[in-house]
Phi, psi and omega in degrees: 000142179290156175291150178303145179272150177277155172305142188227138171243127178237124173271128185243131173279113185295335182277332184244344183079353183281152175209130185296341183264358177295138183274334185229150180206129173222159184236133170256126179263160186300327179300337178280350191235003186302333183286350183271352182262144183289320183275094184297323180293317178294321179294321180293338182277349181276142179301118183296336180272354180295141178289125177269310174202161179233151177229129174248141178205166172289174179296130177294143183217155174251011180297131178306130177083000180288161179236143168260130176221154179176199181231148174245132182238103185256121181290158182271159174150168175241142172238103193065236178260357181271141174283154178303141184212163173276167180298321180087159183197169165238157180281143179299319169271100198300331184278002181282131180266173178211150176240137174238137178234123183281122178267321178199158180094188180226128184212182175225133170264110182265122185232148182214134178268183186297336180273355183094001176296133186247138170232132179235109180259122173296149179228128173231164181309129182098350179272139175242139178240128175263122177257109182293160173304148179089350183261128170288144182208149175213151176269142178231132180265111181256012180252197181248354179242166177304142174266117182247120179234145172265133180236158177205131178210164180298137186298334182271001190297319186068172181223127179251106180272339187288340182300326178284318181301319183296336179258012180057044179106185176270163185298326181238152177243151175260114186234163177291144176267003179081359183229026178092002179239199182224162175211167175266143179224139180295143175272112183292344181266358186297134175252117181305128183295336177280352181233044172107356180283326184224000000 
């Protein structure tokens, strides 16, 4: 078991998501994510070294009752008709919930339950989204600036990224509506989790 953590204060830049007191930082590059987009040709045309998103967080801990908190910074852009998105995940301990609070930018929290039911909550600065346990979720940037969100979840939750891969994506995609907004579109490659996807 990890040693108990000390009380922590983190100052966060709402525009960049960075904070000098965060203990951890990692970067996902576009080359790590090309497989999550439907339009393979459009994905192949994007610079593989371009930063797709960054995550800052406190020190990970296994202490009972501990929390992981930090920021996700998702860059803007379109890949074909799809908006830039994170890989997305469900928690390894499936009943663990998560909260996201939008600090800057414009986004959508795309969520899906085990049956494929989809909920898409728009996010603007000041909006908080509660993701219940059992729901797969990913952030989507539907704006022109980075989408910066603050997140918090139970330290023991873990993250299962393969649940989306096994179903060839989520049931719905967030795409441009051609008029400056967004809409949901069915994923034609989706494999129902009740019929062999999961």
